[in-house]
Backbone bond lengths (Angstrom), bond angles and torsions (degrees), N, CA, C in turn:
res aa  C-N    CA-C-N  psi(-1)  N-CA   C-N-CA  omega(-1)  CA-C   N-CA-C  phi
1 M - - - 1.447 - - 1.530 110.91 -
2 L 1.342 117.05 -49.05 1.461 119.54 -179.96 1.534 111.08 -65.82
3 D 1.340 116.15 -37.71 1.461 119.11 178.66 1.526 110.91 -61.57
4 D 1.326 116.35 -40.47 1.468 120.55 178.97 1.520 111.20 -64.23
5 K 1.329 116.07 -42.22 1.469 120.28 179.45 1.533 110.63 -66.52
6 A 1.340 116.74 -40.11 1.466 120.09 178.30 1.521 110.44 -64.82
7 L 1.332 116.69 -41.38 1.462 120.97 178.13 1.522 110.95 -62.15
8 D 1.328 116.05 -42.24 1.458 120.24 178.65 1.526 111.28 -65.76
9 L 1.332 117.03 -40.99 1.463 120.55 177.44 1.531 110.03 -61.27
10 G 1.322 116.38 -44.88 1.458 120.37 177.88 1.523 111.87 -60.10
11 R 1.329 116.97 -41.24 1.463 121.16 178.08 1.532 110.38 -62.34
12 Q 1.322 116.16 -43.63 1.461 120.19 -179.71 1.528 111.59 -66.08
13 I 1.323 116.69 -39.21 1.466 119.76 176.90 1.529 109.30 -63.93
14 G 1.332 116.97 -42.26 1.461 120.91 178.90 1.515 113.21 -62.16
15 Q 1.322 116.99 -26.30 1.456 121.36 178.92 1.529 112.99 -92.94
16 S 1.323 117.27 -2.20 1.461 120.05 -177.06 1.529 110.79 -70.37
17 P 1.322 116.64 150.81 1.474 119.77 177.40 1.528 112.14 -59.61
18 E 1.331 116.96 -34.61 1.460 120.49 -179.62 1.529 111.37 -64.55
19 Y 1.331 116.62 -43.01 1.464 120.14 179.96 1.527 110.37 -69.28
20 Q 1.310 116.37 -41.78 1.469 120.23 179.62 1.530 110.56 -62.88
21 A 1.323 117.22 -40.67 1.472 121.12 177.66 1.531 110.47 -64.65
22 L 1.321 117.10 -39.01 1.462 120.64 178.06 1.521 110.30 -63.17
23 R 1.308 118.13 -44.03 1.472 121.26 179.04 1.527 110.90 -62.59
24 R 1.328 116.72 -42.05 1.476 119.61 178.28 1.525 110.69 -63.60
25 A 1.330 116.73 -42.05 1.469 120.94 179.71 1.526 110.80 -65.07
26 E 1.331 116.90 -39.11 1.467 120.19 177.51 1.526 110.93 -64.25
27 S 1.327 116.32 -41.81 1.468 120.37 178.53 1.524 110.93 -62.98
28 A 1.319 116.36 -43.95 1.464 120.63 178.61 1.520 110.89 -62.95
29 L 1.308 116.56 -38.93 1.461 121.53 179.19 1.528 110.13 -63.97
30 R 1.336 116.92 -44.49 1.468 120.59 179.19 1.522 111.97 -67.47
31 A 1.327 117.85 -27.22 1.463 121.64 -179.40 1.531 112.29 -80.58
32 D 1.331 116.96 -16.95 1.463 122.05 -178.65 1.534 109.02 -89.16
33 Q 1.334 116.44 108.99 1.466 120.88 -175.69 1.529 112.51 -61.11
34 D 1.315 116.77 -38.26 1.472 119.56 177.59 1.529 110.81 -64.24
35 A 1.327 116.22 -41.57 1.460 120.08 179.42 1.529 110.52 -65.63
36 V 1.325 116.84 -40.19 1.470 120.47 178.51 1.524 109.98 -62.44
37 A 1.322 116.57 -42.69 1.469 120.22 178.40 1.526 110.51 -62.85
38 R 1.331 116.56 -40.28 1.465 119.93 178.37 1.528 110.68 -64.81
39 L 1.335 116.25 -42.34 1.468 120.14 178.76 1.525 111.44 -61.65
40 E 1.316 116.25 -42.18 1.465 120.26 178.25 1.529 110.83 -62.45
41 K 1.338 116.17 -41.31 1.466 120.79 178.11 1.532 110.05 -63.69
42 I 1.322 116.60 -42.98 1.467 121.08 178.98 1.529 110.01 -61.77
43 Q 1.328 117.18 -43.96 1.463 120.77 -179.77 1.527 111.23 -63.49
44 E 1.319 116.97 -41.41 1.464 120.46 178.96 1.526 110.50 -64.23
45 L 1.321 116.56 -45.17 1.466 120.16 178.91 1.529 110.94 -65.03
46 A 1.321 117.22 -38.06 1.466 120.89 178.53 1.531 110.11 -63.40
47 R 1.333 117.24 -38.78 1.461 119.98 176.76 1.536 110.61 -62.60
48 Q 1.327 116.19 -39.82 1.462 119.71 178.58 1.528 110.87 -64.19
49 V 1.322 116.52 -42.50 1.468 121.15 178.73 1.525 109.58 -64.13
50 D 1.334 116.90 -47.14 1.469 120.62 179.77 1.522 111.42 -61.00
51 S 1.314 116.47 -39.80 1.459 121.11 179.99 1.532 110.77 -62.47
52 A 1.321 116.12 -45.06 1.464 120.26 178.97 1.530 110.37 -62.57
53 I 1.309 116.77 -44.25 1.464 120.89 -178.97 1.529 110.48 -64.50
54 S 1.335 116.92 -40.15 1.476 119.35 -179.95 1.530 111.80 -66.11
55 R 1.328 116.80 -24.62 1.459 120.65 175.36 1.527 111.54 -84.80
56 G 1.317 116.84 0.03 1.455 121.09 -179.73 1.517 113.06 81.37
57 E 1.325 116.66 19.12 1.462 121.89 -178.81 1.524 110.00 -111.29
58 L 1.311 114.97 159.77 1.454 120.33 170.72 1.517 107.85 -84.25
59 P 1.325 117.61 141.20 1.460 118.74 177.54 1.529 110.58 -65.24
60 D 1.325 115.81 152.30 1.466 120.65 177.38 1.518 109.62 -57.78
61 D 1.332 115.61 145.39 1.472 119.98 176.73 1.521 111.12 -59.57
62 A 1.328 116.46 -37.64 1.466 120.31 -179.19 1.528 110.70 -63.65
63 V 1.324 116.93 -42.53 1.469 120.88 179.53 1.523 110.03 -66.53
64 T 1.326 116.10 -43.52 1.461 120.44 178.43 1.523 110.80 -60.49
65 Q 1.316 116.64 -43.90 1.468 120.85 179.24 1.525 111.05 -64.68
66 Q 1.325 116.99 -42.75 1.471 120.80 178.40 1.526 110.67 -61.78
67 Y 1.323 116.15 -41.45 1.461 120.90 179.12 1.532 110.45 -61.80
68 E 1.320 116.18 -49.72 1.473 120.32 -179.24 1.523 111.12 -61.68
69 T 1.315 117.05 -39.70 1.468 120.91 178.69 1.524 110.75 -66.05
70 A 1.327 117.03 -43.10 1.463 120.82 -179.61 1.530 111.02 -63.67
71 V 1.324 116.98 -41.70 1.466 120.51 178.30 1.520 110.17 -64.80
72 R 1.314 116.62 -44.70 1.465 120.75 179.63 1.530 110.61 -61.92
73 D 1.336 117.20 -43.20 1.468 120.88 178.67 1.526 111.44 -60.93
74 L 1.330 116.36 -40.86 1.460 119.59 178.43 1.523 110.56 -65.92
75 E 1.318 116.00 -42.87 1.460 120.21 -176.94 1.524 113.07 -66.76
76 V 1.320 118.30 -26.31 1.469 119.68 -179.93 1.523 112.30 -91.76
77 S 1.327 117.95 -6.46 1.464 119.47 175.46 1.528 108.59 -73.35
78 V 1.308 117.00 158.24 1.470 121.45 -178.32 1.531 110.19 -60.03
79 A 1.328 116.93 -49.45 1.467 120.58 -179.36 1.525 110.49 -65.42
80 G 1.314 116.48 -38.33 1.462 120.55 179.39 1.512 112.11 -65.64
81 Q 1.327 116.43 -42.99 1.465 120.18 178.72 1.518 110.72 -63.07
82 A 1.328 116.61 -43.31 1.465 120.47 179.80 1.526 110.29 -61.43
83 Y 1.331 116.20 -40.55 1.458 119.91 179.30 1.531 110.83 -66.84
84 V 1.317 117.21 -45.19 1.468 120.65 -178.94 1.530 110.62 -59.50
85 V 1.327 117.22 -43.37 1.464 120.96 179.46 1.525 110.41 -65.88
86 A 1.331 116.78 -46.68 1.464 120.17 -179.58 1.522 110.91 -62.56
87 R 1.328 116.88 -41.17 1.467 120.98 179.72 1.530 110.53 -64.32
88 A 1.323 116.68 -42.34 1.472 120.71 179.18 1.526 110.74 -63.00
89 N 1.323 116.95 -42.73 1.467 120.09 179.39 1.528 111.30 -65.24
90 F 1.333 117.12 -40.31 1.459 120.27 178.27 1.530 110.20 -66.95
91 D 1.319 116.90 -41.11 1.468 120.46 178.32 1.530 110.99 -61.52
92 K 1.332 117.27 -37.84 1.470 120.68 177.03 1.524 110.15 -64.43
93 L 1.344 116.54 -42.72 1.465 120.24 177.62 1.526 110.11 -59.17
94 M 1.316 116.68 -46.93 1.468 120.17 -178.00 1.533 111.26 -67.16
95 A 1.311 117.97 -33.03 1.468 120.29 176.10 1.527 110.10 -64.36
96 R 1.353 116.04 -42.30 1.469 119.27 177.69 1.529 110.98 -63.74
97 V 1.328 116.54 -43.38 1.464 120.71 179.21 1.529 109.98 -61.57
98 N 1.319 117.09 -47.17 1.464 120.62 179.81 1.522 111.73 -62.17
99 H 1.323 115.96 -37.28 1.469 119.91 177.84 1.532 109.97 -63.79
100 Q 1.317 116.33 -44.67 1.475 120.16 179.68 1.533 110.49 -64.11
101 I 1.331 116.79 -40.70 1.469 120.13 177.65 1.525 109.59 -61.54
102 S 1.332 116.88 -44.51 1.469 120.70 178.99 1.523 111.41 -60.23
103 Q 1.334 116.16 -42.52 1.465 119.08 178.30 1.529 110.49 -63.73
104 G 1.326 116.45 -39.76 1.461 120.23 177.86 1.509 111.99 -63.87
105 I 1.323 116.66 -39.32 1.465 120.76 177.95 1.527 110.04 -62.88
106 E 1.339 116.28 -44.94 1.461 119.78 -179.95 1.526 111.11 -62.31
107 K 1.325 116.71 -43.49 1.467 119.75 178.44 1.518 110.42 -64.51
108 G 1.322 116.51 -41.80 1.461 120.19 -179.92 1.515 112.38 -65.10
109 A 1.312 116.97 -36.14 1.462 121.20 -178.77 1.527 111.99 -68.99
110 T 1.329 116.79 -28.27 1.468 119.93 -177.73 1.523 112.87 -97.21
111 S 1.329 116.64 -7.57 1.462 120.17 -178.73 1.523 110.72 -81.77
112 S 1.312 116.04 139.65 1.465 119.89 176.93 1.520 111.40 -89.57
113 I 1.319 116.61 -6.48 1.458 121.82 179.19 1.518 108.85 -94.26
114 I 1.306 116.39 126.26 1.465 121.00 179.21 1.530 108.16 -94.65
115 T 1.330 115.57 121.21 1.463 119.85 -179.52 1.503 109.07 -125.54
116 L 1.302 117.11 113.71 1.467 121.66 175.43 1.464 111.23 -129.10
């Protein structure tokens, strides 16, 4: 019963305007060669930062600055802005869904009636 309800919730989320907008923004981002190059640069710099941190070191200031610049450049591009907005809207939807689930759990935990 719970699996069916979870599957249905997932289907409804997948059909939501927020999710559809996120998918379109992701597709546009992947189609933009400049954005893809920026993403690759960000991923490479992130690996360098993670590597330094895993060694117990602080990342170089130059690497940190390059990372911040690359992220900012992506975020101000047309495709990047569209993705950031779509991602924020989807995250808000998921926060509302999670909040409702939490409220349902609390109500279910205090209810003496078992409903399955």
